[in-house]
VODO-51783 format. One record per residue: residue in three letters; residue number from 0; x, y, z of N, C-alpha, C, CB in turn. Coordinates in nm, 4 decimals. Atoms other than C-alpha are relative to their C-alpha. Glycine has a CB too. Layout:
REM VODO-51783
NODE   residu   num        n_X        n_Y        n_Z       ca_X       ca_Y       ca_Z        c_X        c_Y        c_Z       cb_X       cb_Y       cb_Z
NODE      ALA   NUM          X          Y          Z          X          Y          Z          X          Y          Z          X          Y          Z
...
***
This chain:
REM VODO-51783
NODE   residu   num        n_X        n_Y        n_Z       ca_X       ca_Y       ca_Z        c_X        c_Y        c_Z       cb_X       cb_Y       cb_Z
NODE      MET     0     0.1155    -0.1642    -0.0541     0.0151     0.0066     0.0260     0.0653     0.1153    -0.0024    -0.0623     0.0119     0.1721
NODE      VAL     1    -0.0868    -0.0760     0.0731     0.1560     0.3066    -0.0909    -0.1197     0.1225     0.0853     0.0240    -0.0310    -0.2026
NODE      GLU     2     0.1119    -0.0483    -0.0852     0.1114     0.5732     0.1677     0.0454     0.2090    -0.0901     0.0411    -0.0493     0.2463
NODE      SER     3    -0.0080    -0.0653     0.0758     0.0296     0.9296     0.0529     0.1157     0.0901     0.1179    -0.1428     0.0451    -0.0670
NODE      SER     4    -0.1898    -0.1454     0.0252     0.3059     1.2725     0.0309     0.0407     0.0373     0.1195    -0.0208     0.2005    -0.0857
NODE      ILE     5     0.0822    -0.0835    -0.0951     0.1315     1.4391     0.3492     0.0569    -0.0783     0.1024    -0.1707     0.0093    -0.0111
NODE      ASN     6     0.0011     0.0346    -0.0860     0.1721     1.1786     0.5693     0.1305    -0.0764     0.0588    -0.0977    -0.0442    -0.0098
NODE      TYR     7    -0.2196     0.0435     0.0560     0.5680     1.0314     0.4314     0.0659     0.0982     0.0830     0.0782     0.0499    -0.2191
NODE      ARG     8    -0.1498    -0.1901    -0.0511     0.6640     1.4451     0.5427    -0.0226    -0.0076     0.1380    -0.0577     0.2392    -0.0640
NODE      ASN     9     0.0500    -0.0229    -0.1989     0.4467     1.3765     0.9278     0.1393    -0.0852     0.0006    -0.2026    -0.1024     0.1065
NODE      LYS    10    -0.0709     0.1553    -0.1028     0.6773     1.0928     0.9614     0.1841     0.0502     0.0493     0.0155    -0.2053    -0.1556
NODE      MET    11    -0.1865    -0.0541    -0.0336     1.0503     1.2990     0.8901    -0.0071     0.1204     0.0960     0.1031     0.0714    -0.1658
NODE      LYS    12    -0.0115    -0.1056    -0.0352     1.1807     1.5083     1.0890     0.0975     0.1015    -0.1170     0.0465    -0.0227     0.1365
NODE      PRO    13    -0.0359    -0.1151     0.0747     1.3015     1.8546     0.9552     0.1469     0.0242     0.0545    -0.1062     0.1278     0.0215
NODE      ASN    14    -0.2106    -0.0780     0.0022     1.6689     1.9862     0.9093    -0.0347     0.0373     0.1832     0.0547     0.2485    -0.1619
NODE      LYS    15     0.0352    -0.0956    -0.1659     1.7481     2.1813     1.2964     0.0309     0.1052    -0.0291     0.0812    -0.0266     0.1488
NODE      ARG    16    -0.0521    -0.1337    -0.0072     1.9007     2.4380     1.1568    -0.0753     0.0493    -0.0896     0.1420     0.0252    -0.0211
NODE      ILE    17     0.1023    -0.1493     0.0299     1.6564     2.5666     0.9214    -0.0400    -0.0557     0.0460    -0.0667     0.0805    -0.1099
NODE      LYS    18     0.1248    -0.0590    -0.1447     1.4021     2.5022     1.1554     0.0434     0.1581     0.0869     0.0091    -0.1519     0.1651
NODE      LYS    19    -0.0198    -0.1623    -0.1659     1.5576     2.7498     1.3893     0.0123     0.1201    -0.1009     0.2162     0.0037     0.1466
NODE      VAL    20     0.0487    -0.1479     0.0550     1.5724     3.0064     1.0033    -0.1434     0.0030    -0.0348     0.0789     0.0462    -0.1352
NODE      PHE    21     0.1247     0.0407     0.0322     1.2111     2.8972     0.9787    -0.0876     0.0654     0.1229    -0.0065    -0.1644    -0.0165
NODE      GLU    22     0.0538    -0.1215    -0.2157     1.1243     3.0212     1.3660     0.0166     0.1026    -0.0148     0.0999    -0.0026     0.1743
NODE      LYS    23    -0.0204    -0.1190    -0.0064     1.3065     3.2932     1.3046    -0.1288     0.1119    -0.1184     0.1675    -0.0021    -0.0349
NODE      VAL    24     0.0721    -0.0703     0.1179     1.1163     3.4002     0.9989    -0.1385     0.0586     0.0315    -0.0192    -0.1001    -0.1161
NODE      VAL    25     0.1692    -0.0018    -0.0371     0.7500     3.3293     1.1646    -0.0070     0.0800     0.1110    -0.0762    -0.1503     0.0400
NODE      GLU    26    -0.0243    -0.0179    -0.1406     0.8620     3.4756     1.5264    -0.0256     0.1569    -0.0210     0.1585    -0.0566     0.0664
NODE      ASN    27    -0.0317    -0.1511    -0.0132     0.9574     3.8180     1.4001     0.0472     0.0433    -0.1323     0.1125     0.0343     0.1127
NODE      GLY    28     0.0816    -0.1224     0.0407     0.7148     3.9412     1.2024     0.0003     0.0026    -0.1233     0.0408     0.1268     0.0450
NODE      GLY    29    -0.0135    -0.0289     0.1829     0.8146     3.8520     0.7974     0.2014     0.0761     0.0984    -0.1988     0.1976    -0.1292
NODE      ILE    30    -0.1450     0.0473    -0.0013     1.2225     3.8398     0.9263     0.0104    -0.0310    -0.1622     0.0318    -0.1472     0.1116
NODE      GLY    31     0.1224     0.0899     0.1295     1.3230     3.8025     0.5543     0.0927    -0.1517     0.0083    -0.0009     0.0950    -0.2349
NODE      ILE    32    -0.0873     0.1768    -0.0120     1.5046     3.4380     0.4797     0.1530     0.0693     0.0609     0.0344    -0.1177    -0.2192
NODE      GLY    33    -0.1415     0.0222    -0.0145     1.8034     3.5173     0.3806     0.0835     0.1106     0.1129     0.0592     0.0135    -0.1548
NODE      ARG    34    -0.0824    -0.0807    -0.1098     1.9145     3.7301     0.7043    -0.0170    -0.0845     0.0910    -0.0409     0.1461     0.0457
NODE      ALA    35     0.0148     0.1191    -0.0758     1.7382     3.4366     0.8972     0.1132    -0.0989    -0.0146    -0.1233    -0.0630    -0.0362
NODE      MET    36    -0.0722     0.0664    -0.0100     1.9978     3.2350     0.7811     0.1692     0.0208     0.0075    -0.0463    -0.0555    -0.0727
NODE      LEU    37    -0.1363    -0.0948     0.0093     2.3096     3.4952     0.8043    -0.0508    -0.0608     0.1522     0.0241     0.2048    -0.0675
NODE      GLU    38     0.0371     0.0125    -0.1159     2.1571     3.4719     1.1862     0.0926    -0.1468     0.0405    -0.1674     0.0010     0.0055
NODE      GLU    39     0.0240     0.0760    -0.1095     2.2009     3.1096     1.1872     0.1246    -0.1119    -0.0525    -0.1756    -0.0548     0.0197
NODE      GLY    40    -0.1162     0.0933     0.0363     2.5567     3.0066     1.0277     0.0470    -0.0219    -0.1860    -0.0559    -0.1570     0.0691
NODE      TYR    41     0.0175     0.0137     0.1529     2.5139     2.9990     0.6612     0.0166     0.0941    -0.0958    -0.1105    -0.0341    -0.0267
NODE      SER    42    -0.0865    -0.0576     0.0272     2.7318     3.1477     0.4257    -0.0423     0.1523    -0.0632     0.0691    -0.0882    -0.0721
NODE      PRO    43     0.1578    -0.1200     0.0562     2.6283     3.4787     0.2729     0.0096    -0.0237    -0.1452     0.0145     0.2176     0.0316
NODE      ASN    44    -0.0222     0.0869     0.1549     2.6725     3.3111    -0.0731    -0.1769    -0.0664    -0.0180     0.1590    -0.1755     0.0201
NODE      THR    45     0.1632     0.1124    -0.0361     2.3904     3.0746     0.0446    -0.0555     0.0795     0.0601    -0.0066    -0.1524     0.1000
NODE      ALA    46     0.1142     0.0698    -0.0238     2.2161     3.2755     0.1897    -0.0437     0.1929    -0.0673    -0.0420    -0.0932     0.1960
NODE      LYS    47     0.0483    -0.0151     0.0648     2.1751     3.4874    -0.1148    -0.0979    -0.1228    -0.0699     0.0781     0.0577    -0.0423
NODE      THR    48     0.0385     0.1273     0.0439     2.0168     3.2022    -0.2555    -0.2077    -0.0796     0.0887     0.1766    -0.1023     0.0634
NODE      PRO    49     0.0497     0.0520    -0.0646     1.7365     3.1317     0.0195    -0.1164    -0.1403    -0.0427    -0.0312     0.1025     0.0545
NODE      GLN    50     0.0759     0.1256     0.0568     1.5485     2.9008    -0.2125     0.0475    -0.1371    -0.0170    -0.0360     0.0261    -0.1185
NODE      LYS    51    -0.0473     0.1752    -0.0707     1.7821     2.6390    -0.0967     0.0184    -0.0514     0.0597     0.0566    -0.0628     0.0033
NODE      ILE    52     0.1280     0.0557    -0.1376     1.5858     2.6003     0.1844    -0.0895    -0.0084    -0.0268    -0.0399     0.0647     0.1152
NODE      THR    53     0.1341     0.0105     0.0246     1.2665     2.6251     0.0649    -0.0634    -0.0969    -0.0752    -0.0325     0.0960    -0.0452
NODE      GLN    54     0.0043     0.1022     0.1081     1.2495     2.4342    -0.2121    -0.0036    -0.1645     0.0285     0.1201     0.0280    -0.0787
NODE      GLY    55    -0.0024     0.1567    -0.0740     1.3619     2.1651     0.0271    -0.1180    -0.1076     0.0754     0.0876     0.0210     0.1106
NODE      LYS    56     0.0606     0.0204    -0.0730     1.1965     1.9087     0.2380    -0.0310     0.0231     0.1321     0.0080    -0.0576    -0.0182
NODE      SER    57     0.0425    -0.0387    -0.1673     1.2312     2.0618     0.5613    -0.0875     0.0774    -0.0001     0.0985     0.0654     0.0944
NODE      TRP    58     0.1203    -0.1909    -0.0073     1.0649     2.3866     0.5126    -0.1456    -0.0817    -0.0917     0.1090     0.2229    -0.1655
NODE      GLU    59     0.1711     0.0540     0.0587     0.7989     2.1783     0.3177    -0.0311    -0.0251     0.0943    -0.0422    -0.1217    -0.0996
NODE      ILE    60     0.1168    -0.0225    -0.1672     0.6951     2.0059     0.6291     0.0079     0.1125     0.0438     0.0332    -0.0857     0.1490
NODE      LEU    61     0.0694    -0.1734    -0.1180     0.7372     2.3359     0.8571    -0.0770     0.0449    -0.1105     0.1448     0.1717     0.0672
NODE      CYS    62     0.1101    -0.0475     0.1589     0.5150     2.4601     0.5539    -0.0985     0.0198     0.0983    -0.0549    -0.1379    -0.1579
NODE      ASP    63     0.1553     0.1545    -0.0453     0.2519     2.1875     0.6728     0.0034    -0.0125     0.1219     0.0164    -0.1922    -0.0544
NODE      LYS    64     0.0218     0.0570    -0.1739     0.3003     2.1364     1.0869    -0.0314     0.1697     0.0109     0.1802    -0.0937     0.1249
NODE      TYR    65     0.0130    -0.1444    -0.0823     0.3084     2.5639     1.1306    -0.0911     0.0592    -0.1432     0.1909     0.1046     0.0521
NODE      LEU    66     0.1102    -0.1426     0.0785     0.0922     2.7451     0.8217    -0.0663    -0.1339    -0.0171     0.0488     0.1341    -0.1763
NODE      PRO    67     0.0999     0.0798     0.0523    -0.1692     2.4482     0.7557    -0.0807     0.0443    -0.0628    -0.0559    -0.0574     0.0675
NODE      ASP    68     0.0771    -0.0696     0.1286    -0.4288     2.5174     0.4408    -0.1224     0.0388     0.1249    -0.0574    -0.1293    -0.1728
NODE      ASP    69     0.1413    -0.0494    -0.1265    -0.7807     2.5247     0.7305     0.0676     0.1959     0.0599     0.0103    -0.1770     0.2202
NODE      LEU    70     0.0587    -0.1131    -0.1042    -0.6154     2.8223     0.8906     0.0246     0.1278    -0.1013     0.0976     0.0149     0.1739
NODE      ILE    71    -0.0406    -0.0823     0.0712    -0.4529     2.9550     0.6104    -0.1203     0.0133    -0.1272     0.1436    -0.0404    -0.0326
NODE      LEU    72     0.1130    -0.0268     0.0465    -0.7869     2.9343     0.4198    -0.1088     0.1026     0.0940    -0.0478    -0.1317    -0.0267
NODE      ASP    73     0.0369    -0.0803    -0.1447    -0.9908     3.0599     0.7105     0.0547     0.1490     0.0481     0.0526    -0.0914     0.1139
NODE      THR    74    -0.0223    -0.2079     0.0137    -0.7659     3.4053     0.7758    -0.0567     0.0047    -0.1327     0.2037     0.0938    -0.0054
NODE      HIS    75     0.0671    -0.0784     0.1626    -0.8387     3.4377     0.3601    -0.1275    -0.0344     0.0440     0.0434    -0.0748    -0.1879
NODE      LYS    76     0.1393    -0.0211    -0.0285    -1.1857     3.4054     0.4532    -0.0325     0.1314     0.0773    -0.0492    -0.1163     0.0770
NODE      GLU    77     0.0214    -0.0668    -0.1123    -1.1973     3.6298     0.7516     0.0246     0.1648    -0.0257     0.0925    -0.0640     0.1078
NODE      ALA    78    -0.0346    -0.0926     0.0424    -0.9763     3.8777     0.5191    -0.1207     0.1101    -0.1155     0.1201    -0.0599    -0.0488
NODE      PHE    79     0.1361    -0.1277     0.1336    -1.2608     3.9281     0.2023    -0.0445     0.0999     0.0978    -0.2040    -0.0937    -0.0827
NODE      VAL    80     0.1582    -0.0748    -0.0422    -1.4974     4.1037     0.4647     0.0610     0.0636     0.1452    -0.1705    -0.1407     0.0308
NODE      ALA    81    -0.0883    -0.1321    -0.0953    -1.1895     4.2719     0.7054    -0.1292     0.1359     0.0303     0.1721     0.0888    -0.1316
NODE      ASN    82     0.0566    -0.2058    -0.0437    -1.3443     4.6196     0.8584     0.1252     0.0509     0.1000    -0.2068     0.0246     0.1376
NODE      ARG    83    -0.0641    -0.0822    -0.0834    -1.1306     4.8886     1.0324    -0.1162     0.0616     0.1060     0.0783     0.1095    -0.0886
NODE      VAL    84     0.1072    -0.1038    -0.0352    -1.2860     5.0683     1.2921     0.0499     0.1532     0.0421    -0.0819    -0.0603     0.1231
NODE      VAL    85    -0.0622    -0.1297    -0.0046    -1.1942     5.4327     1.3025    -0.0864     0.0938     0.1109     0.0007     0.0656    -0.1566
NODE      SER    86     0.0779    -0.0812    -0.0340    -1.3661     5.7367     1.4848    -0.0266     0.0992    -0.0609     0.0187     0.0255     0.0845
NODE      ALA    87     0.1553    -0.1089     0.0845    -1.6442     5.9715     1.4015    -0.0461     0.1324     0.1238    -0.2070    -0.1445    -0.0244
NODE      ARG    88     0.1284    -0.0804    -0.0974    -1.8028     6.2910     1.5373    -0.1186    -0.0432    -0.0250    -0.0217     0.1550    -0.0190
NODE      THR    89     0.1626     0.0244     0.0955    -2.1746     6.2236     1.5060    -0.0786     0.1594     0.1043    -0.1237    -0.2427     0.0515
NODE      MET    90     0.0310    -0.1763    -0.0268    -2.3301     6.5516     1.5615    -0.2090    -0.0402     0.0232     0.0653     0.1504    -0.2193
NODE      GLY    91     0.1067    -0.0040    -0.0843    -2.6647     6.5399     1.7488    -0.1389     0.1237    -0.0756     0.0770     0.0506     0.1626
NODE      THR    92     0.0875    -0.1125    -0.0023    -2.8960     6.8603     1.8030     0.1482     0.0883    -0.0592    -0.0899     0.0443     0.1753
NODE      ALA    93    -0.1143    -0.1266     0.0314    -2.6869     7.2216     1.6831     0.1177     0.0222     0.1109    -0.0846     0.1555    -0.0057
NODE      ASP    94    -0.0769    -0.0129    -0.0403    -2.5276     7.1734     2.0146     0.0817    -0.1831     0.0765    -0.0493     0.1215     0.0696
NODE      GLU    95    -0.0373     0.1115    -0.0105    -2.4722     6.7940     2.0476     0.1001    -0.0035    -0.0883    -0.0905    -0.0868    -0.0105
NODE      LYS    96    -0.0530     0.1003     0.1039    -2.1735     6.6520     1.9168     0.0610    -0.1192     0.0520     0.0998     0.0606    -0.0859
NODE      THR    97    -0.1145     0.1022    -0.0515    -1.9610     6.2977     2.0257     0.0079    -0.1008    -0.1019    -0.0301    -0.0738     0.1467
NODE      ASP    98    -0.0573     0.0269     0.0090    -1.7142     6.1429     1.9806     0.0198    -0.2164    -0.0048     0.0325     0.1011     0.0668
NODE      ASP    99     0.0422     0.0778     0.0290    -1.7829     5.7937     1.8144     0.1484    -0.1447    -0.0368    -0.0964     0.0681    -0.0995
NODE      PHE   100    -0.1392     0.1358     0.0997    -1.5767     5.4370     1.6833    -0.1199    -0.0174    -0.0818     0.0893    -0.2038     0.0966
NODE      ILE   101     0.1282     0.1092     0.0051    -1.7939     5.2813     1.4388     0.1588    -0.1136    -0.1601    -0.2572     0.1238    -0.1022
NODE      ASP   102    -0.0588     0.1067     0.1424    -1.6138     4.9670     1.1560    -0.0063     0.0634    -0.1585    -0.1143    -0.1545    -0.0129
NODE      VAL   103    -0.0110    -0.1010     0.1123    -1.5795     5.1011     0.8427     0.0718    -0.1358    -0.0844     0.1060     0.1723     0.0328
NODE      PRO   104    -0.0916     0.0536     0.1416    -1.4847     4.8246     0.4995     0.1895     0.0244     0.0708    -0.0484     0.1505    -0.1908
NODE      ASP   105    -0.1449     0.0587     0.0557    -1.1101     4.7477     0.4890     0.0592    -0.0145    -0.1246     0.0123    -0.1117     0.0277
NODE      TRP   106     0.0182     0.0692     0.1824    -1.0614     4.7218     0.1251     0.1674    -0.0064    -0.0041    -0.0957     0.1426    -0.1696
NODE      GLN   107    -0.1895    -0.0156     0.0224    -0.6510     4.7902     0.1194    -0.0484    -0.1589     0.0518     0.1500     0.1456     0.1302
NODE      THR   108    -0.0082     0.1224    -0.0488    -0.7426     4.4024     0.3024    -0.0430    -0.0049    -0.0203     0.0121    -0.0557     0.0696
NODE      ARG   109     0.1409     0.1087     0.0547    -1.0550     4.2882     0.1420     0.0547     0.0157    -0.1281    -0.1958     0.0523     0.0165
NODE      MET   110    -0.0523     0.0639     0.1669    -0.8303     4.3623    -0.2156     0.1489    -0.0737     0.0445     0.0375     0.1619    -0.1519
NODE      LYS   111    -0.1022     0.0881    -0.0301    -0.4762     4.1843    -0.0859    -0.0962    -0.1248    -0.0406     0.0674     0.0101     0.1628
NODE      ALA   112     0.0478     0.1132    -0.0189    -0.6894     3.8965     0.0199    -0.0837    -0.0550    -0.2169    -0.1310     0.0351     0.1680
NODE      VAL   113     0.1023     0.0308     0.1148    -0.8852     3.9462    -0.3641     0.1414    -0.0801    -0.0763    -0.0946     0.1659    -0.0971
NODE      GLU   114    -0.0962     0.0307     0.0824    -0.5486     3.9229    -0.5010     0.1667    -0.1745    -0.0003     0.0482     0.1569     0.0214
NODE      LEU   115    -0.0610     0.2346    -0.1127    -0.4145     3.5833    -0.2981    -0.0424     0.0028    -0.1335    -0.1232    -0.1544     0.1931
NODE      GLY   116     0.0961     0.0626     0.0454    -0.7048     3.4979    -0.4290     0.0243    -0.0775    -0.1502    -0.1020     0.0969     0.0031
NODE      TYR   117     0.0182     0.0685     0.1224    -0.6454     3.4839    -0.7680     0.1608     0.0132    -0.0844    -0.1403     0.0775    -0.0867
NODE      LYS   118    -0.0973     0.0514    -0.0065    -0.2470     3.4126    -0.7361     0.0193    -0.1198     0.0069     0.0424     0.0389     0.0620
NODE      VAL   119     0.0048     0.1761    -0.0113    -0.3569     3.1003    -0.5850    -0.0134    -0.0641    -0.1285    -0.1315    -0.0609     0.0879
NODE      LYS   120     0.0430     0.0819     0.1362    -0.5424     3.0357    -0.9087     0.0120    -0.0512    -0.1034    -0.0397     0.0165    -0.0399
NODE      GLY   121    -0.0500     0.0451     0.1303    -0.3090     3.0591    -1.1195    -0.0620     0.1489    -0.0924    -0.0753    -0.1800    -0.0511
NODE      ARG   122     0.0479    -0.0977     0.0556    -0.5105     3.3724    -1.2329     0.0228     0.1299    -0.0581    -0.0485     0.0089     0.0490
NODE      LEU   123    -0.0337    -0.0591     0.0481    -0.3057     3.6519    -1.1882     0.1794    -0.0149     0.0198    -0.0805     0.0959     0.0268
NODE      ILE   124    -0.1526     0.0406    -0.0393     0.0928     3.6646    -1.2082     0.0395     0.1148    -0.0474     0.0805    -0.1364    -0.0634
NODE      ASP   125    -0.0938    -0.1635    -0.0400     0.3204     3.9236    -1.0830     0.0659     0.1161    -0.0979     0.1381    -0.0389     0.0750
NODE      LYS   126    -0.0999    -0.0134     0.0701     0.5748     3.9474    -1.3596    -0.0329    -0.1684    -0.1315     0.1534     0.0086     0.1268
NODE      SER   127     0.0035     0.0739     0.1933     0.5732     3.7762    -1.7704     0.0944    -0.0125    -0.0527    -0.0617     0.0721    -0.1222
NODE      ASP   128    -0.0815     0.0058     0.0910     0.8345     3.6942    -1.9767    -0.0024    -0.0693    -0.1174     0.0803    -0.0229     0.0448
NODE      LEU   129     0.0820     0.1098     0.0994     0.7429     3.5257    -2.3000     0.1157     0.0008    -0.0320    -0.1301     0.0195    -0.1128
NODE      THR   130    -0.1002    -0.0090     0.1709     1.0292     3.6239    -2.5001     0.0957    -0.0866     0.0201     0.0903     0.1589    -0.0523
NODE      SER   131    -0.1842     0.0224    -0.0545     1.3417     3.5271    -2.2781    -0.0642    -0.2210     0.0945     0.0815     0.2286     0.2253
NODE      ARG   132     0.0282     0.0850    -0.0493     1.1912     3.2585    -2.1552     0.0495    -0.0307     0.1943     0.0446    -0.0778    -0.1066
NODE      GLY   133    -0.1221     0.0317    -0.1241     1.3743     3.3107    -1.7778     0.1082     0.0560    -0.0314     0.0456    -0.1488     0.0275
NODE      GLU   134    -0.1656     0.0182    -0.0276     1.6803     3.3057    -1.9111     0.0214     0.2399    -0.0372     0.1171    -0.1795    -0.1981
NODE      LYS   135    -0.0391    -0.1657    -0.0087     1.8573     3.6579    -1.9139     0.0718     0.0252    -0.1253     0.1057     0.0483     0.1362
NODE      ILE   136    -0.0248    -0.0170     0.1526     1.9283     3.8336    -2.2130     0.0915     0.1762     0.0034    -0.1922    -0.0038    -0.1048
NODE      ASN   137    -0.0715    -0.0979    -0.0271     2.2049     4.0715    -2.2539     0.0375     0.1071    -0.1148     0.1026    -0.0560     0.0541
NODE      ASN   138    -0.0009    -0.1824     0.0688     2.2726     4.4334    -2.4770    -0.1182    -0.0274    -0.0886     0.1697     0.0706    -0.1167
NODE      VAL   139     0.1785    -0.0230     0.0436     1.8888     4.4499    -2.5230    -0.0034     0.1788    -0.1024    -0.1315     0.0220     0.2161
NODE      ILE   140    -0.0477    -0.1824    -0.0209     1.9085     4.8102    -2.7345    -0.1869     0.0071    -0.0640     0.1971     0.1047    -0.1541
NODE      ILE   141     0.1793    -0.0332     0.0771     1.5008     4.9772    -2.7895     0.0425     0.0869    -0.0758    -0.1492     0.0703     0.0961
NODE      LEU   142     0.0387    -0.1040     0.1713     1.4323     5.1254    -3.1183    -0.0705     0.0839     0.0448    -0.0949    -0.0668    -0.1453
NODE      PRO   143     0.1620    -0.0904     0.1218     1.1771     5.3883    -3.1997    -0.1013    -0.0926    -0.0945     0.0784     0.1187    -0.1590
NODE      GLU   144     0.0591     0.1187     0.0253     0.9149     5.2031    -3.3409     0.0598     0.0060    -0.1938    -0.2008     0.0049     0.0510
NODE      GLN   145    -0.1326     0.0126     0.1132     1.1199     5.4049    -3.6977     0.0965    -0.0299    -0.0272     0.0409     0.0516    -0.0335
NODE      GLU   146    -0.1649     0.0661     0.0044     1.4243     5.3380    -3.6306    -0.0175    -0.1170    -0.0692     0.0795    -0.0412     0.1540
NODE      LEU   147     0.0813     0.2108     0.0723     1.2215     4.9330    -3.6685     0.0543    -0.0149    -0.0793    -0.1668    -0.0511    -0.0721
NODE      ASN   148     0.0052    -0.0059     0.1849     1.1465     4.9531    -4.0052     0.0760     0.0259    -0.0430    -0.0704     0.0727    -0.0784
NODE      LYS   149    -0.1099    -0.0961     0.1352     1.3849     5.1374    -4.1041     0.0824    -0.1094    -0.0182     0.1143     0.1669     0.0493
NODE      LYS   150    -0.0988     0.1212    -0.0172     1.6400     4.8198    -3.9699    -0.0673    -0.0623    -0.1035     0.0131    -0.0880     0.1491
NODE      ARG   151     0.0419     0.0843     0.0640     1.3807     4.5604    -4.0863    -0.0001     0.0153    -0.1812    -0.1184    -0.0118     0.0653
NODE      LYS   152    -0.0335    -0.0203     0.1564     1.3750     4.7381    -4.4488     0.1392    -0.0252     0.0277    -0.0366     0.1574    -0.0824
NODE      GLU   153    -0.1450     0.0630     0.0478     1.7303     4.7032    -4.4507     0.0406    -0.1541    -0.0117     0.0992     0.0489     0.0944
NODE      GLU   154    -0.0227     0.1723     0.0106     1.7621     4.3696    -4.3887    -0.0446    -0.1160    -0.0580    -0.0139    -0.0455     0.0854
NODE      ASN   155     0.0575     0.0722     0.0796     1.5162     4.2435    -4.6059     0.0648     0.0120    -0.1586    -0.1401     0.0357     0.0173
NODE      ASP   156    -0.0927    -0.0317     0.1120     1.7267     4.4411    -4.8958     0.1090    -0.1011    -0.0661     0.0720     0.1080     0.0469
***
């Protein structure tokens, strides 16, 4: 009988050093992974490419354990209806002024939730390089359309 990959990962133990990096990133409210790697003794060259640890099994195990999908989904659902409290001065009669606090939609949080939803579903791409497929392009010269047409004509003659 074949075990699911999640059950297999639950039995594996993450690398201790990678676990310390993960904990620093989570506990310090967004400290960069590269910085956390440096603090845990990784070389500066290795810390410049954090995907060396974030694409490994240990990182995957830690994400499954500490960032379970159901928690992420519940929090994401809450973000779709997020409100924030603002103070407001309400007017009763001409002589009455009252300070009050009211809930208003938190549009910034809501839009971030929508953006994340589209990204997860693969319907929103931050950057797309259709010409080089991610390969580095050297010596690129951008010409105005008239000059470009002139060059094309010269090449075809």
